[in-house]
Each structure stands twice: as structure tokens, then as C-alpha cells.
C-alpha positions in Angstrom: -26.0 -38.7 6.6 -25.7 -36.6 3.4 -23.9 -38.1 0.4 -20.4 -36.7 -0.1 -21.2 -34.6 -3.2 -23.8 -32.7 -1.2 -21.4 -32.1 1.7 -18.7 -30.9 -0.7 -20.9 -28.3 -2.4 -23.1 -27.1 0.4 -20.7 -24.4 1.4 -17.0 -23.4 1.4 -14.7 -22.6 -1.5 -16.6 -24.3 -4.3 -19.7 -22.1 -3.7 -17.5 -19.0 -3.0 -15.6 -19.5 -6.3 -18.9 -19.9 -8.2 -20.1 -16.7 -6.6 -17.0 -14.9 -7.8 -17.3 -16.3 -11.3 -20.9 -15.2 -11.5 -20.1 -11.7 -10.2 -17.4 -11.3 -12.9 -19.6 -12.6 -15.7 -22.6 -10.5 -14.7 -20.6 -7.3 -14.2 -20.8 -6.8 -18.0 -17.2 -6.0 -18.4 -16.9 -4.1 -15.0 -14.4 -6.7 -13.8 -12.7 -9.8 -15.3 -12.7 -13.3 -13.9 -8.9 -13.3 -13.8 -8.9 -10.2 -11.6 -11.6 -11.6 -9.3 -9.6 -14.8 -8.9 -6.5 -12.7 -8.2 -8.5 -11.1 -5.4 -9.7 -14.4 -4.1 -6.1 -15.8 -3.9 -5.0 -12.5 -2.3 -7.7 -12.9 0.4 -6.7 -16.5 1.2 -3.0 -15.9 1.3 -3.5 -12.7 3.4 -5.2 -14.7 6.2 -3.1 -17.4 7.7 -6.1 -19.1 9.2 -7.9 -19.3 5.8 -4.7 -20.5 4.1 -4.1 -23.1 6.8 -7.7 -24.3 6.5 -8.1 -24.4 2.8 -5.5 -22.9 0.5 -6.3 -21.7 -3.0 -4.5 -24.8 -4.3 -6.7 -27.1 -2.3 -9.8 -25.1 -3.5 -8.9 -25.8 -7.1 -8.7 -29.5 -6.2 -12.2 -29.3 -4.7 -13.5 -27.8 -7.9 -11.9 -30.7 -9.9 -13.4 -33.2 -7.5 -16.8 -31.6 -8.0 -16.3 -31.9 -11.7 -15.6 -35.6 -11.4 -18.9 -36.1 -9.4 -20.7 -34.0 -12.1 -19.3 -36.2 -14.8 -20.3 -39.5 -13.1 -23.8 -38.3 -12.3 -26.7 -38.5 -14.7 -27.7 -35.0 -13.7 -27.0 -32.5 -10.9 -29.9 -33.7 -8.7 -27.5 -35.2 -6.1 -26.0 -31.8 -5.5 -27.5 -29.1 -3.2 -30.0 -26.8 -4.9 -27.9 -23.7 -4.3 -24.9 -25.3 -6.0 -27.1 -26.4 -9.0 -28.5 -22.9 -9.5 -25.1 -21.2 -9.2 -23.3 -23.7 -11.5 -26.0 -23.3 -14.2 -25.6 -19.5 -14.0 -21.9 -19.7 -14.2 -21.3 -22.3 -16.9 -23.8 -20.9 -19.5 -23.5 -23.0 -22.6 -20.5 -25.0 -21.3 -21.0 -28.4 -19.7 -21.0 -28.2 -15.9 -18.1 -30.6 -15.4 -16.0 -28.8 -18.1 -16.7 -25.5 -16.5 -15.7 -26.6 -13.1 -12.4 -28.0 -14.5 -11.8 -24.8 -16.4 -12.4 -22.7 -13.3 -10.1 -25.0 -11.3 -7.4 -24.5 -13.9 -7.7 -20.7 -13.6 -7.4 -20.8 -9.8 -4.3 -23.0 -10.0 -2.6 -20.8 -12.6 -3.3 -17.6 -10.6 -2.1 -19.2 -7.4 1.3 -19.8 -9.0 1.7 -16.1 -9.8 3.0 -13.4 -7.5 0.3 -11.5 -5.6 -0.7 -8.2 -7.1 -0.5 -5.2 -4.8 -3.5 -2.9 -4.1 -2.0 -0.3 -6.3 -2.0 -2.8 -9.2 -5.3 -4.3 -8.5 -7.6 -2.2 -6.3 -9.4 -3.8 -3.4 -12.9 -4.7 -4.4 -15.9 -4.0 -2.1 -16.4 -7.7 -1.3 -12.7 -8.0 -0.5 -12.9 -5.0 1.7 -15.8 -6.5 3.7 -13.8 -9.6 4.4 -10.7 -7.6 5.4 -12.3 -5.0 7.7 -15.6 -6.3 9.2 -15.1 -4.5 12.5 -14.5 -1.1 10.9 -17.6 -1.7 8.8 -19.5 -2.4 12.0 -18.2 0.8 13.5 -19.4 2.6 10.4 -22.9 1.5 11.2 -22.5 2.8 14.8 -21.2 6.1 13.6 -24.3 6.6 11.3 -26.5 6.0 14.3 -24.5 8.0 16.9 -22.8 10.6 14.7 -23.8 13.5 17.0 -21.3 12.3 19.6 -17.5 12.8 19.5 -15.6 10.2 17.5 -13.4 9.0 20.5 -16.5 8.6 22.6 -18.2 6.5 20.0 -15.1 4.4 19.6 -14.8 3.9 23.3 -18.5 2.9 23.6 -18.1 0.3 20.9 -14.9 -1.1 22.3 -16.2 -1.3 25.9 -19.6 -2.7 25.0 -18.5 -6.0 26.6 -16.2 -4.5 29.3 -14.5 -6.0 31.2 -14.4 -8.8 28.6 -13.4 -6.5 25.8 -9.8 -7.5 25.0 -10.7 -9.5 21.9 -13.0 -6.8 20.6 -10.5 -4.0 21.3 -7.7 -6.0 19.6 -9.9 -6.5 16.5 -10.7 -2.8 16.2 -7.1 -1.7 16.7 -5.7 -4.4 14.4 -8.0 -3.6 11.5 -7.3 0.1 11.9 -3.5 -0.4 12.1 -3.6 -2.8 9.1 -5.5 -0.1 7.1 -2.9 2.5 7.8 -0.1 0.2 6.7 -1.8 -1.2 3.6 -3.1 2.3 2.5 -0.5 4.7 4.0 -1.8 7.9 2.4 -3.9 10.4 4.4 -7.1 9.2 2.8 -6.3 5.6 3.9 -9.6 3.7 3.3 -11.8 6.8 2.9 -13.0 5.6 -0.5 -14.7 2.6 1.3 -15.6 4.3 4.6 -16.0 8.1 4.4 -14.7 8.7 8.0 -11.7 6.4 7.8 -8.9 8.8 7.1 -5.4 8.0 8.4 -6.0 10.6 11.2 -9.3 9.0 12.2 -7.8 5.5 12.2 -4.9 6.7 14.4 -7.3 8.3 16.7 -9.2 5.0 17.0 -6.0 3.1 17.7 -5.0 5.7 20.4 -8.4 5.5 22.0 -8.3 1.7 22.2 -4.8 1.8 23.6 -5.6 4.4 26.2 -8.6 2.3 27.4 -6.5 -0.9 27.6 -3.7 0.9 29.5 -6.1 2.5 31.9 -8.5 -0.3 32.6 -6.6 -3.5 31.8 -2.9 -3.0 32.5 
């Protein structure tokens, strides 16, 4: 059985937050750590399963617990190698434990603030990938089968597991509907997916609904 420090840092929010910190630091001013943590908190609060499983507040506590283990250890050798590498990249000249405690404090402060809207803090690419995985998957299909009509491609993607396609159909329609609500303009999420205008997303929703009414009602 692995020792607890290894289990704590082998995946989950501690590694994700270190990834976010590294991305901000290595962006060379392209984004700030505060903005990236704002996005992290927005992602967690926007998904009730993620918030139920590990809220941002709990994630800050896991960072602090990792800091305590780092303080009590002679070195980081008891931690997973991936964690060691990422922590060294993130903390720079700071002590590992001090850095983890500082990062935990930033997460806790941001978590107490009101969420920023997408007009105030645009959705980052990594945030978009988490929010719309099925639409991204459809984008790959469209690149491979772009010579066919859009509704035909959508129907083929949705019915790939027919008659067991309810969950898949719901996922496509839910993401498309969410995109039209969060980004209500005609361009919708076109800046992330070139085909995903409001009209195209509505066509996707209508195609899914027509299939479900015809084949599953």
C-alpha cells in the first residue's frame, strides 16, 4: 500500500493546481496566476459533481496538507516523481512547503470572491476543453467527414451507439444548449470551434431532438 503522501499527490487537485501555476508562470505575462485560479474556481463551481467531490476550498486544504508533509520530510523523495518535477518547476527559488502554502492561500482567497463572468474573464482553451468535450469530439468528426451535410454528420455521431444513444445524445444537446446560453451572440463559441455558431448549435440541438422523438419516444 502506498504511503499517504504519494496517494495525495499522485493525481487530483494538487497536481491540477500545480499545472495551472506552471502554465501561468511560463506564459511570460500572457496570463496571471490569479486569473488562472479564478478560472479553476469557476470550473469547479460550474460543475456540481466536481464541487460535490472536491470543492476549491477542500483543494486548498489538500495543498496545505501537502505542504505539511513537505515540511516534515527530509526531501521530496516520498512524493510521486510527477509531483516532485512539477513542484520544483512551480516554486522556483521558494521553498516547496512555502510555495504550496502560498498557492493554497491564493485559492482560498479567490474562492471567497464572486465568480467572474466570461465577459470579464474570457474562457481559456483549457477551460473550454473541460466544458465542451463532446463538441470538441464532434469537431474532429467534422474535419474527417466535412464533405457531408452537417445534420447528417451530427446524426451519425449521435446514433453511433443506437439504440443505446440516449446518454450520448443528451451530452451533445446539453453542451450545445449550454454554449448558446453562456455565449448568446450569433458567433457563440466560433472563436474556439470555427463551425460552432449559434445557428449551427441550434441545428445540432434540433437534429438530436428529432432523432430522439422519432426513434425513442
